[in-house]
N, C-alpha and C positions, 0 to 999 in steps of 0.2 A: 504494500500500500504506500503510495507516494506521500511525503509529508507536505503539508500546506506551507506556502512561503512564510518565512518568519518563525515557523514552529520549531525548526531545528535550532535556530539562534536563541529562541526563548528557552528551550530546554537546556542549551549550553550555559546560558546566563544563570538559570536556576540551579544547575548543578554546581556552578562556580560559587554561588551564594552559600552553599552548604560546606564549603571548605575554608579553612583558615588561611590558606596561602594566596587568597585573591586580593590582598591588600586591605581587607576588612579587619578592623581592630576589635579585639574582645571588648565587650561592652563594659563601661565603667559605672554601671548602675549600682548604686549603693542599696543596702537593705531598705525596703519600703519605697523604692523609686517607682512612680506610677506614671505611665504615659498619658499625655493629654488626649491623644487619639490612638486607637489601636484597631488593626484589622486581623481577624482570625480567618485563615483559609484552610479548608479541608478538601481532601481528594476523596470523592464518593467511593464507598466500598473498601476503603483502606483506613488504617489508623494514622495516615500521614497528615500532619497538622503543621502549619507555619503561622507565625505571628509577626506582624510588622507594627512597631510602635514608634510614635513621635513624642519625643521628650523635650521639655523646655528647661534645661539646667541653667540657672543663673540669670534669668531675665526673659521678658516677653518676646524678644526678637531672636534670642539664641535658641538653637534647636539641634536635635540629633535624631537620626533614624536608625533604629535597631531592627535586626532580623533574627528571629529565633527558629531553629530547626533542630529536632531531636534533643531538646533541652539545652542547646548551645546557642548563646546570643552573641552577635557581632554588631558593632556600630558600623554602618555603611557610609553615612554622610553626616556632616554637621555644617552648621552655618552660624556665624557670629553676628549676623545682621539681618537675616531675612527668613522668617518662619515659613514663608510660602515656598521656599526652595525645598524644605524638608517635606512639606505636604505633597509637592509635585513628585519628588523622588519616591515617596511611599506609594503614591498612586501608580507610578510606573511599575513598581514591583507587583502590586496587586493586579494590574493589567497583564503582566507576564504570567503570573500564576493562573489567572482566569483563562488565558490563551491555551493553557495545557490542562484545562478541565477542572481546576480547583474552583470551589465555591467559596467566595469571601464575603464576610460580613463586617461592617464597621461597629465600633463601640466607642462611645464618648467617655470623657474622663469621669462623669458622674456614674455611669454604669460600671466602669472599671473599679472605682473606689467603693462601690456599694458592697456590703457583705453578702448580698443576695446574688451578685454577679457570678455567672458561670454555673448557677444551680439549675 
Protein backbone atom coordinates (compact mmCIF):
# COMPACT_ATOMS: atom_id res chain seq x y z
CA UNK A 1 0.00 0.00 0.00
CA UNK A 2 1.57 3.35 -1.01
CA UNK A 3 2.00 6.00 1.66
CA UNK A 4 0.16 9.29 1.36
CA UNK A 5 2.43 12.27 0.62
CA UNK A 6 3.76 13.63 3.88
CA UNK A 7 2.82 10.53 5.88
CA UNK A 8 6.34 9.10 5.74
CA UNK A 9 7.88 12.41 6.83
CA UNK A 10 5.31 12.72 9.64
CA UNK A 11 6.15 9.22 10.82
CA UNK A 12 9.87 10.02 10.75
CA UNK A 13 9.34 13.20 12.80
CA UNK A 14 7.20 11.34 15.33
CA UNK A 15 9.80 8.61 15.65
CA UNK A 16 12.47 11.24 16.19
CA UNK A 17 10.40 12.90 18.92
CA UNK A 18 10.59 9.68 20.89
CA UNK A 19 14.38 9.65 21.00
CA UNK A 20 16.67 11.73 23.16
CA UNK A 21 19.24 12.26 20.41
CA UNK A 22 17.10 14.65 18.36
CA UNK A 23 18.22 17.80 20.11
CA UNK A 24 15.26 17.73 22.48
CA UNK A 25 16.25 18.45 26.03
CA UNK A 26 14.97 16.53 29.06
CA UNK A 27 12.20 18.59 30.59
CA UNK A 28 13.10 20.75 33.53
CA UNK A 29 9.63 20.53 35.03
CA UNK A 30 9.81 20.61 38.76
CA UNK A 31 7.43 18.73 41.00
CA UNK A 32 3.93 20.07 40.62
CA UNK A 33 4.63 21.86 37.33
CA UNK A 34 1.34 22.12 35.49
CA UNK A 35 0.96 23.05 31.83
CA UNK A 36 -1.32 25.93 30.87
CA UNK A 37 -2.46 23.92 27.86
CA UNK A 38 -2.13 20.22 27.21
CA UNK A 39 -3.09 17.81 24.45
CA UNK A 40 -3.48 14.10 25.05
CA UNK A 41 -3.21 11.96 21.92
CA UNK A 42 -4.10 8.27 21.76
CA UNK A 43 -3.77 5.72 18.98
CA UNK A 44 -7.00 3.75 18.77
CA UNK A 45 -6.72 0.06 19.60
CA UNK A 46 -3.36 0.47 21.36
CA UNK A 47 -2.04 1.74 24.67
CA UNK A 48 0.09 4.31 22.81
CA UNK A 49 -0.41 7.73 24.40
CA UNK A 50 1.41 11.03 23.83
CA UNK A 51 1.11 14.31 25.69
CA UNK A 52 2.05 17.77 24.51
CA UNK A 53 2.14 20.47 27.19
CA UNK A 54 2.67 24.21 27.01
CA UNK A 55 4.24 25.71 30.13
CA UNK A 56 4.76 29.33 31.19
CA UNK A 57 7.80 29.33 33.46
CA UNK A 58 8.77 32.76 34.72
CA UNK A 59 6.24 35.05 33.07
CA UNK A 60 3.27 35.44 30.76
CA UNK A 61 5.28 35.61 27.52
CA UNK A 62 7.88 32.95 28.31
CA UNK A 63 6.90 29.46 27.31
CA UNK A 64 8.09 25.90 26.74
CA UNK A 65 6.61 22.96 24.81
CA UNK A 66 7.13 19.51 26.31
CA UNK A 67 6.46 16.18 24.61
CA UNK A 68 5.85 13.03 26.65
CA UNK A 69 6.01 9.49 25.28
CA UNK A 70 6.39 6.29 27.30
CA UNK A 71 6.75 8.30 30.51
CA UNK A 72 9.75 10.26 29.18
CA UNK A 73 9.35 14.00 28.75
CA UNK A 74 11.50 16.25 26.58
CA UNK A 75 11.34 20.00 26.08
CA UNK A 76 11.15 20.62 22.34
CA UNK A 77 10.81 24.41 22.06
CA UNK A 78 10.97 27.46 24.23
CA UNK A 79 10.53 31.17 23.75
CA UNK A 80 11.46 34.05 26.00
CA UNK A 81 9.19 36.58 24.34
CA UNK A 82 6.24 35.07 22.45
CA UNK A 83 3.79 32.54 23.90
CA UNK A 84 2.17 32.19 20.46
CA UNK A 85 5.30 30.43 19.16
CA UNK A 86 4.80 27.64 21.69
CA UNK A 87 1.10 27.35 20.85
CA UNK A 88 1.93 27.10 17.13
CA UNK A 89 4.64 24.48 17.71
CA UNK A 90 2.37 22.39 19.97
CA UNK A 91 -0.38 22.49 17.33
CA UNK A 92 2.12 21.34 14.68
CA UNK A 93 2.92 18.26 16.79
CA UNK A 94 -0.80 17.58 17.30
CA UNK A 95 -1.37 17.83 13.53
CA UNK A 96 1.49 15.38 12.88
CA UNK A 97 0.05 12.90 15.35
CA UNK A 98 -3.41 13.23 13.85
CA UNK A 99 -1.99 12.66 10.36
CA UNK A 100 -0.93 9.17 11.52
CA UNK A 101 -4.34 8.38 13.06
CA UNK A 102 -3.89 9.54 16.65
CA UNK A 103 -6.97 11.11 18.23
CA UNK A 104 -6.01 14.22 20.20
CA UNK A 105 -8.00 16.19 22.73
CA UNK A 106 -7.11 19.51 24.37
CA UNK A 107 -7.21 20.21 28.10
CA UNK A 108 -7.18 23.68 29.65
CA UNK A 109 -5.20 24.55 32.76
CA UNK A 110 -8.39 24.44 34.88
CA UNK A 111 -9.09 20.84 33.85
CA UNK A 112 -5.45 19.84 34.36
CA UNK A 113 -5.35 21.32 37.87
CA UNK A 114 -8.70 19.81 38.89
CA UNK A 115 -8.50 16.78 41.19
CA UNK A 116 -11.20 15.21 39.03
CA UNK A 117 -9.15 15.58 35.83
CA UNK A 118 -8.39 12.28 34.15
CA UNK A 119 -11.06 10.31 36.04
